[in-house]
C-alpha positions in Angstrom: 103.6 131.3 99.5 102.6 128.0 101.2 100.6 125.9 98.8 98.5 122.2 99.0 97.8 119.4 98.1 93.9 118.4 98.9 92.6 115.1 98.5 89.1 113.6 99.1 89.5 109.6 98.6 86.9 106.9 98.6 89.5 103.9 99.6 88.0 100.3 98.0 91.2 97.6 98.8 92.9 98.9 102.4 95.7 96.7 101.9 96.4 98.0 98.4 95.9 101.7 99.8 98.1 101.1 102.6 101.6 100.1 100.4 100.5 103.7 98.4 100.5 105.6 102.3 103.8 103.4 103.2 105.9 104.5 100.1 104.1 108.0 99.4 105.0 109.5 102.9 108.7 109.9 102.3 108.0 111.2 99.1 105.7 113.7 101.1 108.7 114.6 103.4 111.4 114.4 100.7 109.9 117.4 98.5 109.4 119.5 101.7 105.7 119.0 102.4 103.9 117.9 105.3 101.0 116.5 106.0 98.1 118.2 108.1 95.5 116.2 107.5 95.7 112.2 106.8 92.5 110.5 107.1 91.1 110.4 110.3 87.7 111.0 112.3 85.1 113.8 110.3 82.2 115.7 111.7 80.0 116.6 108.7 78.6 119.6 109.6 77.1 120.9 106.2 76.3 119.3 102.9 77.9 116.1 101.7 81.6 115.5 101.2 82.0 113.2 98.4 84.9 111.0 99.5 85.4 109.8 102.9 88.9 110.2 103.3 90.7 113.8 103.3 94.4 115.1 102.9 95.7 118.1 102.8 99.5 118.2 102.1 101.3 121.9 102.9 104.1 122.3 100.8 106.3 125.4 100.4 104.9 126.5 97.1 103.1 125.8 94.4 106.0 124.8 92.3 107.2 122.2 95.1 103.7 120.7 95.2 103.7 120.4 91.6 107.5 118.9 91.5 106.3 116.4 94.3 103.0 115.3 92.1 104.7 115.3 88.9 108.3 113.4 90.0 108.8 110.3 88.6 109.3 108.6 92.3 105.6 109.4 92.5 103.8 108.8 89.3 105.5 105.2 89.8 103.4 104.6 92.8 100.4 106.6 91.6 99.1 103.7 90.3 98.8 102.0 93.6 96.6 104.6 94.8 94.8 104.4 91.4 94.0 101.1 91.9 93.1 101.0 95.7 91.2 104.5 95.8 89.0 106.8 94.0 88.0 110.2 93.9 90.3 114.0 93.4 93.5 115.8 94.1 94.0 119.0 93.5 97.0 121.7 94.1 95.8 125.2 95.5 97.1 128.1 96.1 97.3 129.0 100.2 97.1 133.5 101.6 99.9 135.6 101.3 
């Protein structure tokens, strides 16, 4: 069953975040993921989103999503994102 990494981010260092984006995209592919949402225009319909940037990455299953996030390669670039943006990240199981 597919699983998704969902991120809501507020970017406060665009140049630093771009370095993270350049580094993370090949890793997503390497671990079997694909971007479904990666920023882009948002039309707010209800409530408030705490962070302006939304990212959704699909993986074949929860194990693959966790392998990506917990991998030494991702952990090596994670400080780039943490320095350039704040927000939240979760792994969510899809529907069967």
